[in-house]
C-alpha positions, 0 to 999 in steps of 0.5 A, spaced: 458 528 281 466 529 279 469 524 274 475 520 278 479 521 272 479 529 273 480 529 281 486 525 280 489 530 274 487 536 279 491 532 285 497 531 280 497 538 278 497 540 286 502 535 288 507 538 282 506 545 283 507 544 291 514 540 289 516 546 284 515 551 290 518 547 295 524 547 290 524 554 289 524 555 296 530 551 297 534 554 292 532 561 294 534 560 302 542 560 300 541 567 297 537 569 303 542 567 308 547 571 304 543 577 303 542 577 311 550 576 312 551 582 308 546 586 311 549 584 318 556 586 316 554 593 313 550 594 320 557 592 324 561 597 319 556 603 320 557 602 328 564 601 327 564 594 329 568 590 324 565 583 323 569 577 322 567 573 316 564 566 318 570 562 315 575 565 320 570 563 326 572 555 324 579 552 325 577 547 320 579 548 312 575 545 307 580 543 302 583 538 300 580 535 307 579 537 314 585 539 316 586 542 323 589 549 323 591 553 329 589 561 328 596 564 329 595 570 326 590 576 327 584 577 322 586 584 319 580 586 314 584 592 313 588 588 308 584 587 301 586 581 297 585 582 290 583 575 288 584 573 281 578 572 276 581 565 275 579 563 282 572 560 282 567 563 286 566 556 290 574 557 291 575 564 293 574 563 301 579 557 300 584 562 296 583 568 301 584 563 307 591 560 304 593 567 302 592 570 309 595 564 312 602 565 308 602 572 309 600 573 316 595 578 314 600 583 311 601 582 304 608 580 305 611 573 304 617 569 308 618 563 304 623 558 308 626 555 301 628 547 302 629 545 295 636 546 294 637 538 296 636 538 288 638 544 286 645 544 289 645 537 291 649 536 297 653 542 296 649 546 301 649 541 306 656 539 308 662 543 308 667 546 313 662 552 314 656 549 315 653 546 321 653 539 322 645 539 323 644 540 316 647 534 314 640 531 316 634 532 311 630 532 317 633 539 320 629 543 315 623 540 318 625 541 325 626 549 323 620 549 319 616 547 325 618 551 330 620 558 326 615 563 324 615 562 317 609 563 311 611 557 308 616 551 307 617 550 300 620 543 298 619 537 293 613 533 294 617 527 295 621 530 301 614 532 304 611 525 303 617 522 307 617 527 313 610 530 313 607 525 317 611 527 323 610 535 321 603 536 320 603 543 323 608 546 317 604 550 312 607 547 305 608 550 298 610 544 294 615 546 289 613 543 282 620 542 278 627 542 280 634 541 276 641 540 279 646 545 277 651 539 274 649 541 267 652 548 266 649 553 261 655 553 257 653 545 255 646 547 255 641 552 256 637 551 263 630 546 262 626 544 268 619 541 267 614 539 272 615 532 276 608 531 277 601 533 274 596 537 278 591 531 278 597 527 282 598 533 286 591 533 288 591 526 290 597 527 294 593 533 298 587 529 299 590 523 302 595 526 306 591 531 309 597 536 310 597 544 310 598 545 303 598 553 301 600 553 294 605 551 289 612 553 286 615 553 279 622 555 276 622 559 270 629 561 266 627 567 261 632 567 256 633 559 255 632 557 248 627 552 252 623 558 255 617 557 251 616 550 254 617 552 261 612 558 260 607 554 257 607 549 263 608 555 268 601 558 266 597 552 266 600 550 273 598 557 275 591 556 272 590 550 275 592 552 282 588 558 282 582 553 280 583 549 287 584 555 291 592 555 292 597 561 291 602 560 286 610 563 287 614 563 281 622 563 281 624 567 275 631 567 274 634 570 267 639 565 265 642 561 258 647 563 253 643 569 250 643 572 257 650 576 258 648 579 265 643 575 270 643 581 275 641 586 270 636 590 274 632 592 267 632 584 265 630 582 272 624 587 272 622 584 265 622 577 269 617 580 274 613 583 268 613 576 265 611 573 272 605 578 272 603 575 265 603 568 267 598 570 273 603 568 279 601 571 286 609 572 288 615 572 284 622 570 287 628 574 283 635 575 285 636 582 287 640 586 282 648 587 282 651 592 285 655 594 279 648 598 277 648 602 283 644 601 289 640 594 289 635 597 293 634 603 289 634 599 282 629 594 285 624 599 284 623 598 277 622 590 278 616 592 283 613 597 278 614 592 273 610 586 277 604 590 278 599 586 282 604 580 282 608 581 289 616 581 288 620 577 293 628 577 293 632 570 294 636 570 300 643 568 297 649 565 300 650 565 308 652 572 310 653 575 317 646 576 321 646 583 322 648 584 314 643 580 312 637 583 316 640 590 314 639 588 307 632 585 308 630 591 311 632 596 305 629 591 300 622 592 303 622 599 305 627 602 300 626 597 294 618 596 295 619 588 295 614 584 299 618 579 303 624 574 301 625 566 300 631 564 304 634 557 304 642 557 305 642 563 310 637 559 315 638 552 314 646 552 314 646 554 322 645 550 328 638 548 329 636 553 335 640 559 331 636 557 325 630 558 329 632 565 332 634 567 325 628 565 322 624 569 327 628 575 326 627 575 319 619 574 320 619 580 325 622 584 319 617 582 314 611 581 318 612 585 324 615 591 321 621 591 326 627 595 325 634 591 324 636 593 332 629 589 334 630 583 329 638 583 332 635 582 339 631 576 337 636 573 333 641 574 339 636 571 344 635 577 348 627 578 346 622 574 342 617 575 336 
């Protein structure tokens, strides 16, 4: 006859073994599912039917909260995205989603820049050649909500005040800003972050807004450049850890900089942005005194490597001249888009929307200048 103690010991061993096997099956299940998904994708590719990743079947985004996204652009598997190694595996789908949404699956970026209320105070919003619409800060949000942009870049405070009524806008939060009141003859430029990444993360989770990435300005050549480089590097790293894209504004400026628009210096700033890890770098185009700006831009594009270069829009110019310059910057200079503020928001609302759509057509649709002008004039739509 078996000992009761021995029976209990054997039963306990069987139960422990059963529990261990159950845990192993649960842990192996996700791996089996991934292998099955990869197998199905390969079969589709062999048969000429390109599958769409499961994350793009859903219109819900999983970070920072359940934000409803409208799928306004076609999914293009042909565009390969090089995801930085500092993006964790569990955030790679989030990063890819943000990147594809901002670039409309083209690899190019159109940023509607709305950070000038700090950078230039009210100079860009009031004056004889500026539309009366621009005196109302909400003008920026009306444009961003109706125009076909990649992202609307502005400060968190402005987003917090108006974002409740403009949830469809894809936002890029500008982490630092400074005014133009203190000239470089008084002090070299210094612009530090207004928020920590933890404070920003709290806002993202609580607001439920569509936030695709962050932006930050550095001033190479300033005696304070080391502080800004350190802060930018940390923010880029932390943004990537959360699946966000990062756009770096890079303006060589300070008493040590004799010519801010020197194409060789601009190329150096683009290489610096690459070393800091930015996804995109915004620069001012080179001065015409060094030759054709579209040609001299090529040095910057090559220096930037896998960081894509976008150009600043600058002061307001005639629509036809601006669109022609943008087209050359992309197709001759090799840049990947533009970040434009004053040239858009200083116009009346309807004109600003049409002008934005014309810009978007050149950046995202490879439209000609003539086709873009028809959009601006209202003769056709994007």
